[in-house]
N, C-alpha and C positions, 0 to 999 in steps of 0.2 A: 504494500500500500504506500501511497505517496505521503511524505511527512505533512503534518497539519499545516505548517507554515507555507509549504509549497502549494497546497490546495487553496489556502487562503489567498496567496498571491495570484494564482490563476483566476480565482473568483473576482478579485479586484480588477485585474486586467480586462476580463470580459465586460465588467460593468463600465469601465472607462471607455472601452471601444464602443460599447452599445450606446453610450451617451456622448460620443465624440462630437456629433453635429451640434448638440446643445452646448457642449463645452466651448467649442470654437465660437459659436454665436455669442455666448456670454462673455468670453474673453475679448472679442471684438468690440462689444458694447462698452466693456470696462476701459479698453484702450482709448476709445473715442471720447467717452463722457468723463471718466475719472480724472484725467489731467486738468480739465477746466474747473471741475469742482474742487480738486485738491489745491490748485494754484490759488483760487480765491481764498480758501481756508488758510493757506500758508501766508498769504499777504496779510490777512488779519492778525496772524500770529507774529508777523514781522520777520519771517524767514523766507519769504517767497523769492527773494533775489538769489539766495544761495542754493536753491534746489531747482534743477532744470526740469522742464516738462518731460523729456524722454525718461528721466530717472523716475519720475512720479508714475509714468505710464507702465514702466517695467515692474515697479513695486506693486501697482494695482493689479496688473495682469498676474503676477506671481501669487498675490493674495487670493485672487479669484480661483486660480488653479488649485491652491492648497485647500480652499474651502470646498471646492467641488470634489477633490480627491478624498477629503474626510467624509463627505456626505455619501459617496458611493462605496466607501470601504466599511461603513457601518453595517452590521448584520440586519437583514430584513426582518422586521417583526413577524412572528407567526401567531396567527389567531385561531382559536378553536371556535368555529361558528356554531356547531351543535353536535350532538351525539345521540345514538340510539342503542338501546339494549334489547336483546331478544327475550321475548316472553312466550314460551310454548303454551299450547292450549291445554285445557283440563284433562284431555285424554292422556297426556304425557306425565301428569302428576303422579308421584309415587310416594306413599307414606313409607315410613321405615319398616312397618310390618309387611307391607306389600313388597318392599325390596327384598326382605329376608325370605318371604314366601317364594318369590321368583328365583332367587338364588338356589333355594332348595329344589324347586321343580325342574330346574335345568339338568339335575342329576349328575353334575360333574364335580361337586365338592364333597370331601369327606366330612364326617361328623365333626372332627376337630376343626376343620376349616370353617364350617358353618358357625360353630360356637365362637370362633375367633372373630369372624366378620360381625357377628351380632354384638360382641363386646365392644369392638371398635366403633360400630355405628351408634351404640348407646353413649359413647364418650366423644363423638365426633363434633357435636355442636350443630348438626344438620336437623332441619325440621321435617314436617310431614307433607310438604308440597314441592319438593325438589323435582326436577324434570329428567326423565330418561327418554332415550329415543325409542320409537315403537319396536325396533328390532330386538331390544333387550327385555321388553315387558310383554312379549308374545310367547306362546307356548307351542312348539319349542322356540328357543331363541333363534334369530335369523341373522347371524353375523356374516355378512359378505360385502363385497365392494358395492353392489347395487344399493343395499340398504344404508351403507355408510355414506354414499353420495346423496341419497335422499335426505338423510339427516343434515348434512352440510349445506345442501341447496336450500332447504327450508330456513336455516339460520341466516345464511348469507343474503338471500333475496329478501328476507324479512327485514333485516336491519338496513340494508342499502336502500330498499324502497322507502323505508320510513325516514331516513335522514335526508334523502333527496326531496321527499315531499315536504318535510318540515322547513327546509332551507330554501326551497324554490330554485335550487341549482340543477341545471340540466346535465346529463352525462357528458355532453360535448364540452362543458366548461371545465371538466376535471382534467388537469394536466399531469398529475402524479397519482398512481394507484399502487398501494402496498397492501399485501395480504399476508397474514401469518397464521399457520396451523402447524403445530409441532409434529404430530404423529401421522398425519395423512397428507400425502403429496402426490395426487394423481397426474396423469398426462391425458389431455392438455392440463396446464396448471389452473389453479383457482383464479388467478388474475386473468388468464385467457377466458375462462368461463364468464367472469364479470364483464370483460370487454365485449364479448359476444352477446351476452344477454342484454346489455344496455346500449349497444351500438356506439361505443366510445370511439374517439377519433384515432387515426392511425399512428399519430406521434405521441400518444400517451406514454409516459415513462412508468413502467410497471416492474415491481419486484415481488417475488413470491418467497417468503421466509418459511423454513421448516426446520425441525430438529433443534429448536432453540429454547424450548421449555416455556414455563409459565411467565417468564419475564420478557418474552418476545414482543409483547404489546408495546412496552416502553422502547424496545429496540426499533420497532416500526415507527414510533413517533419521532425518535431521534433521527432515523434515516429520512423521514419526511421533512424534518426541519432542515437538514443539510441540503436536500434536493430543492427546497423552496428558496434557498439562497441563490441558486443559479438559474432557476426558472421563474421569471418575473410574472406578476399579475395573473396568478392562477390558483387553482384549488388542488389540495391533496386529499384523497379519500383513503383512509386506513380502515381495514376490516380485520378484526381479531376474533378467533374462535378456536375450538378444539373438537376433534371428532371422538365420540365415545364408542360408537358401534364396534369398530375393529380393535378397540383398545381396552375393552373389558377383559379381565384375566379369568380364565376358566380352569386354572390348575390349583395346586395345593401347597405352593411355596409361600410361606407367610409374608416375607418382605414384599411380595408382589400382590398380595391380597388387599393391602391397605388402600390402594387406589380405588378399588371397587366401592369402598365405603365413603369416598370423598368426591370423586369427579362426577359432574353432571352436565347436561346440555346447556349451552349458553353461547353468546356471541355479542359483539358490539361493532358499530360503524361510527367513525369519527371523521368529521369534515373539517379540514384545516384550510387556511387561506393566508396568502401574503399580500392580498389586495388592500390598499389603504381604505378603499370604500367600505370594506367589511368590518372595520374597527367599531363602527357605531352599533352594529347589531351582534357582534361576536360576544360570546360569553366569557372567554378567557384569553389571556396572552401567555404563550409559553416563555418562561423566564430562564430555566436551566434544565438540562438533561445531563445526568452523570451515570456512566456505565462502568461497572466493575466486573472483570472476568478473572476468576481464579483457577482457570483450567490448567495452569502450569503446575499446580499442586495435585499429586495423584489422589489424595483423599477427597479433594474437592471434585475432581474430574469424575470419579467413580461412585459418588454418593447417590446419584439418580441415573439409572441406566435402563434402557429397553433391552430385554434379553429373552432367551428361551429357557424354560425349566428343563428338567431331565426327561419330561415326556413330550417336549416339543411345543408346549403352550407358550405363547408370547405374552409378555406383560412388562410393566414398568416396576423395577425394584427400587425400594427406598432403603438406604442403609441406616444403621443406628447412629452414625456420625452426622446425620443430616443437620440437626440443630446446632452442633458445634461449627460445622462448615458455614451454615447460614449466618451465625454470629460473627465469624471472621470476615465474611464477605460484606456484611452490614457495616462493621467497623471501618473497613477500607473505604467503602462508599461514602460514609458520612465524614471521613477525614478529608475527602475532596469537596463534598458539598458544603460542609460547615463554613469554611472561609467565604463561600459565595453567598450564603443565606443568613448566617447567624449575625446578631448585632455585635458590635466591637467588644462590649463588656463581656459577653460569653466567650469570645475568642481569646481575650486576654486572660481570663480565668483558666481556660484550658492550657494556654501557653505557659502560665505560671507553674502549673503542676508538672508539665513536661520538663521545664528548666530545673525545678527542684529535684526531680527524680534522676535526670540524666547528667546534670552538671554538678549538683551538690550532693548527689547520692542519698537524698532524703527518701525515706520510705513513706511517701505520701500517695494516697489512693488517687488514681487518675480522675480528673474532673470530667463528668459527663455533662456536656452542655444541655441547657434546657431548650429543646427545639420548639417548645410551645411559645417561646418568644419570637420565633421566626415564622411559624405557620399557625393558621387558625384551624385548618382541617387536615386530617391524616387519612389517606386511603391506602391501607396496608393489604397486600395480596392475601385473600382469604384461602390460604393453602391448607389450613387445618387449625383446630383449636390450639394445639401446642405452639404453633408459630405465632398466633395472635397473643397468647398468654405471655410468651417470651418477649415479644416486642413491647407489649404494654408495660412489662416490668422494666426492661432495659432502657426504654425511652421515657419512663415515668409519666405515662399518659393516663388520663382519667377514663372512666367508663363512657363518658360523653364522647371523647375523642375516638374510642374504639367502637362505638355503636355502629357506624356505617359498615365496618368490616365484619363484625359479628352478625349483624342482621343479614348481610349478603350471604355469609356462610350458612346461616339458618334457612333462609328462604330459597336460595338458588344453588347452594353447594359450592364446591370448588369448580368454577367454570374456566380455570386456567387463566390465560392472558387477558380475558375479558372481565375478570372479577373486579379490577380497579374501576371500570366504567360503571358497573352496577353500584359500587360504593359512592362514586361521585354523583350518580343519578339519585341515590338516597339522600345525600346532602342537599341536592336541589329540591327534591320532592318535599323535604321537611322544612323548606324555606330557610336553610342555614346560610346559604351563600349570599354575602353582601359585597357591594362594590369595594374593591381594594383588598378583599380577603386573599390569603395565599394558601394554596393546596399542595401538599406533598404526597405524591404517589410513590410507593415503594413496592417493588416486585422482585421475587426470587425465582430462579430457574436453573435447570440442569446445566452442567458444564464446569464449574458452578458460577452462576452470575447473580449479581444484585444490581438492579438498575433503578434510578430515581428520575422523576420529572417534577418540576415545580411550575405551577400555574398561578397567575394573578387574575382575579375576577375583574372584568371590565365593567360589569354592571350587576345589580342585584337580580338574582334569578328567582322568578316567581315559583312558588311551590305548586305541585299538582298539575304540571303541564301535560297536555294531551300527548300521548306517545311515551311518556316516562314509564318504565316497567313497574314502578312502585305505585303508580297512581291508583289502580283499581282497588288496592287493599291497604292504602297508606295508613288509615286509621287503626289498623291492627298492630302497628309497630311503634315503638320497640316492644319486644317480648322478653321475658326472663328465660334464660337458657341455663339450666342447672348443669353442674359438672358431669353428672351421670343421669341419664333419662332412660329408664327401663322400657323395653319394647314389649307390648302385649301382642304376641303373635296371633292370638285368637281374634284380634280385632279385624283381621282381613281374611276373607275367604275367596277362593277362585270362583268365577261364575258357575262352574260345573259343581261346586260344593254348596251353593246356596239352596 
């Protein structure tokens, strides 16, 4: 890859060349007008005789060039115009008792595996209305490429249709298209599917991301931000989802059974813009993205892996070191993000403890900055109850700050990369977002990665918007989620048992 400085230099050169006619015209105007104005001003100051007109013209021209170069070298602001979260129909809702019943009916799990999945589900933090694809709640299960594509198509078309409708943007206006789905990458790609479905223009810049885990949604946002620096006056459509049909695990390896109790159907579409005209209607401006990749460490690289068990069943295995790895990745990420976002007082306190420990060899506990002074809202990837508990403790967050993440896990489950957008939609639906508020999105993914995005609200967002996935049952939340919630298996019966 090109060094960042070289990429930046190329971007500046493109902008200067693109604005060259305007630059020449402005410089010519300055050369003609500035000497006369400047000479008059200099005479009033009593120095007009000592400064020649050509010198004034050259200085004025240089000032104009410098001002223009500064203007074109500044990053283009990136706005989030609107977003959409997928909400499956009632036929896809599965209570925990229904989930366990279908796990048992498929006939592939041992008694020990069934008991383990039940215990995990009772402690997962998931509620009674999470969504499964039809393929996994039919008898027998129908796990094949056809049903996997049916699931993905329903999610993709649902959120893209909605976000385009809500923003009034036509497919032909979209200049950048980015799609991410970690575990399903068919041919033609999902980006090609979207281009074909919506008749997008032939020069749309498209990227299809796969294999990058639950943090790939922020990676897609970061990529869109970079592309919007070099493609002026356009929109970027980002679509984040994960496929469940082909990634349910039907074996008896415990580290691979955990995902069955957490992952559910979901997806989101986010419309970004670098058009100045969209600032007035946009919800947020992207302030920072920080990406951390710890794949160089073997423990980090191997803690989340897709693999086959001894019987040939494919699934995603989660290692016992996952929480330790996630903590290390988070510390690395906030070390970079902190100086960008924290107030100076918090940075100085942190620096003081570092100096005391490293220079004076004092045994002082490292100071953990108070990120509540930098952000009003926290959207933490709803990867599981353990992840949320650990981040609540380590970042010293309140129950109010954790509510969007916990309610997302309860209502929609772990929807992978799209969970952050359900959390932001929750904040909007509850009327929490006020103009000037800052939002910190934190995501973790295989590899191992920890990625952050910081947004600033450009306006107060009205709660209960049409199309928000929380609106239909907003008054039901928040709910209390106990540490352990036992499952009454007798509460669900198959239709043929009624």
